[in-house]
C-alpha positions as CSV (number, residue, x, y, z in Angstrom):
1,W,-1.2,6.7,-11.2
2,L,-4.8,6.8,-10.0
3,V,-4.5,10.1,-8.2
4,S,-1.3,11.5,-9.8
5,D,-1.1,14.9,-11.4
6,D,0.9,16.1,-14.4
7,L,3.7,17.4,-12.1
8,H,4.8,13.8,-11.3
9,P,5.7,11.8,-14.3
10,S,4.1,8.4,-14.3
11,P,3.7,5.5,-16.8
12,Y,0.2,4.7,-15.4
13,H,-3.0,5.4,-17.1
14,R,-4.6,8.6,-15.7
15,G,-8.1,10.0,-15.9
16,R,-10.7,7.3,-15.4
17,G,-9.0,5.3,-12.5
18,M,-10.8,7.0,-9.6
19,R,-14.1,6.8,-11.4
20,H,-13.6,3.0,-11.9
21,L,-12.8,2.7,-8.2
22,D,-15.9,4.8,-7.4
23,D,-18.0,2.3,-9.4
24,A,-16.4,-0.8,-7.8
25,I,-17.0,0.5,-4.3
26,A,-20.6,1.5,-5.2
27,W,-21.2,-2.0,-6.6
28,A,-19.8,-3.6,-3.5
29,E,-22.1,-1.5,-1.3
30,E,-25.1,-2.3,-3.5
31,F,-24.5,-6.1,-3.4
32,H,-23.3,-6.2,0.2
33,M,-19.7,-7.2,-0.6
34,K,-16.5,-6.2,1.2
35,V,-13.5,-4.6,-0.3
36,V,-9.8,-4.5,0.5
37,L,-8.1,-1.5,-1.1
38,D,-4.6,-2.2,-2.2
39,L,-1.9,0.2,-3.4
40,H,-0.4,-2.0,-6.2
41,G,1.4,0.7,-8.1
42,A,2.9,3.3,-5.8
43,P,4.3,6.5,-7.3
44,G,7.8,5.7,-8.5
45,G,7.1,2.0,-8.0
46,Q,7.9,-0.1,-5.0
47,T,9.8,-2.8,-7.0
48,K,11.3,-3.5,-10.4
49,E,8.8,-6.3,-10.9
50,Q,5.5,-6.1,-12.8
51,T,3.6,-6.5,-9.6
52,C,3.6,-2.7,-9.2
53,G,1.9,-2.2,-12.6
54,Y,4.8,-2.5,-15.0
55,G,8.3,-4.1,-15.0
56,N,11.2,-1.7,-14.8
57,P,14.6,-3.4,-14.7
58,S,16.3,-0.1,-14.0
59,W,14.2,0.6,-10.9
60,T,16.0,1.3,-7.6
61,A,14.6,1.9,-4.1
62,S,15.4,5.6,-4.6
63,S,12.7,5.7,-7.4
64,F,10.0,5.1,-4.8
65,N,8.2,8.4,-4.0
66,A,7.1,7.9,-0.4
67,S,5.6,11.3,0.0
68,A,3.5,11.0,-3.1
69,A,2.5,7.4,-2.1
70,V,1.3,8.7,1.3
71,E,-0.7,11.4,-0.4
72,A,-2.2,8.8,-2.8
73,V,-3.2,6.6,0.2
74,R,-4.6,9.7,2.0
75,A,-6.7,10.7,-1.1
76,V,-8.2,7.2,-1.5
77,A,-8.8,6.8,2.2
78,E,-10.6,10.2,2.4
79,R,-12.7,9.3,-0.6
80,F,-13.9,6.0,0.8
81,A,-13.8,6.6,4.6
82,G,-17.6,6.5,4.7
83,S,-18.1,3.3,2.8
84,D,-19.2,0.3,4.8
85,A,-17.9,-1.9,2.0
86,V,-14.2,-1.0,2.7
87,I,-12.9,-3.3,5.5
88,A,-9.1,-3.0,4.9
89,F,-6.4,-0.9,3.1
90,E,-3.2,-2.7,2.1
91,L,-0.6,0.0,1.9
92,L,1.8,-1.5,-0.7
93,N,1.9,-4.6,-2.7
94,E,5.1,-6.7,-2.6
95,P,7.6,-3.9,-1.9
96,E,11.3,-4.4,-2.4
97,L,12.4,-1.5,-0.2
98,P,15.0,-1.2,2.5
99,G,13.5,-1.8,5.9
100,D,13.9,1.8,7.1
101,V,12.3,3.2,3.9
102,A,9.4,0.8,4.1
103,A,8.9,1.3,7.9
104,D,8.9,5.1,7.5
105,F,6.3,4.9,4.7
106,Y,4.1,2.5,6.7
107,R,4.2,4.8,9.7
108,Q,3.1,7.8,7.7
109,A,0.5,5.9,5.6
110,I,-1.1,4.4,8.7
111,I,-1.5,7.9,10.2
112,A,-2.9,9.1,6.8
113,V,-5.5,6.3,6.7
114,R,-6.6,6.9,10.3
115,S,-6.6,10.7,10.0
116,A,-8.7,10.4,6.8
117,G,-11.5,8.8,8.8
118,M,-10.9,5.1,8.4
119,G,-11.0,4.2,12.0
120,A,-9.5,1.0,13.5
121,D,-12.9,-0.1,14.7
122,R,-14.0,-0.6,11.1
123,V,-11.0,-0.7,8.7
124,A,-7.8,-2.8,9.0
125,V,-4.6,-1.6,7.7
126,A,-2.6,-4.3,6.0
127,V,1.2,-4.3,5.8
128,N,2.6,-6.5,3.2
129,I,5.7,-8.6,4.0
130,Y,7.0,-10.0,0.8
131,D,10.7,-11.0,0.7
132,F,10.3,-14.1,2.8
133,G,13.8,-15.4,2.0
134,H,15.3,-12.5,3.9
135,L,12.5,-12.1,6.5
136,V,14.8,-12.0,9.6
137,D,17.9,-10.5,8.0
138,E,19.4,-7.4,9.5
139,G,17.7,-4.4,7.9
140,S,14.8,-6.4,6.6
141,V,11.3,-4.8,6.5
142,W,10.1,-7.3,9.2
143,R,12.9,-6.7,11.6
144,T,12.7,-3.0,11.2
145,L,8.9,-3.0,11.7
146,M,9.3,-5.1,14.8
147,G,12.0,-2.9,16.3
148,P,11.6,0.0,18.7
149,T,11.1,2.6,15.9
150,G,8.9,0.3,13.8
151,L,5.1,0.6,13.3
152,P,3.1,3.2,15.3
153,L,1.0,1.8,18.0
154,D,-2.4,1.4,16.3
155,D,-5.2,-1.1,16.6
156,N,-6.3,-3.3,13.7
157,V,-3.0,-3.5,11.8
158,V,-2.5,-6.9,10.1
159,F,0.4,-8.4,8.2
160,D,-0.1,-9.9,4.8
161,L,2.6,-12.4,4.0
162,H,2.9,-13.5,0.3
163,L,4.5,-16.9,0.0
164,Y,5.2,-18.3,-3.4
165,Y,6.2,-21.9,-2.8
166,A,6.4,-22.6,-6.6
167,F,9.3,-20.2,-6.9
168,L,11.5,-21.3,-3.9
169,P,14.7,-23.2,-4.7
C-alpha cells in the first residue's frame, strides 16, 4: 500500500505512491483546488470487492488490518496536515466489516487524524456508510456507530452514504 513496508505483505504497488500524492496535493495548492483524501485500499482490504484496489473472493473481515490502517491514516494525515488544499479525509471506502470492527477502527482513525494536526476547524473526517440494504440491522456499522460506544465526540465528522440505485433489486 501507499505507506506499507516490506514487513506487511501487500498486493499494492509500492514506492512511488506517496510521491504521486505529494504531487497531487502540491498541484491542488498551486491551482487553489480542494482535496478529499480517501483510504480506498486499507491494509488487508476492507472488502472482497475491487473497490479496495483489487478483488479478492477469499477475503474475510479478519483480513482487515485495523492497526496498520490506522497507522496509514496517521502517516498521510501527518504529511498533509499543513495543506490548505485538504478539506476532508475519508477513512475507508465501502467497507464490508462487522459494525464493531468498523466502529473501533473509525474511533482510532479519527483520533489519529486529529492528533496528526488535521483540526476539526479545517478538515472534516468522513465515515463511509456503504451497505444500505442492511443499514439498520442489528450489528450494522450505522447502528453500532450511533450506539453508546459508537463514534467519539468530535466536531466536523460527516457521513458519506454510497447509494447505487442501478444495482438494487
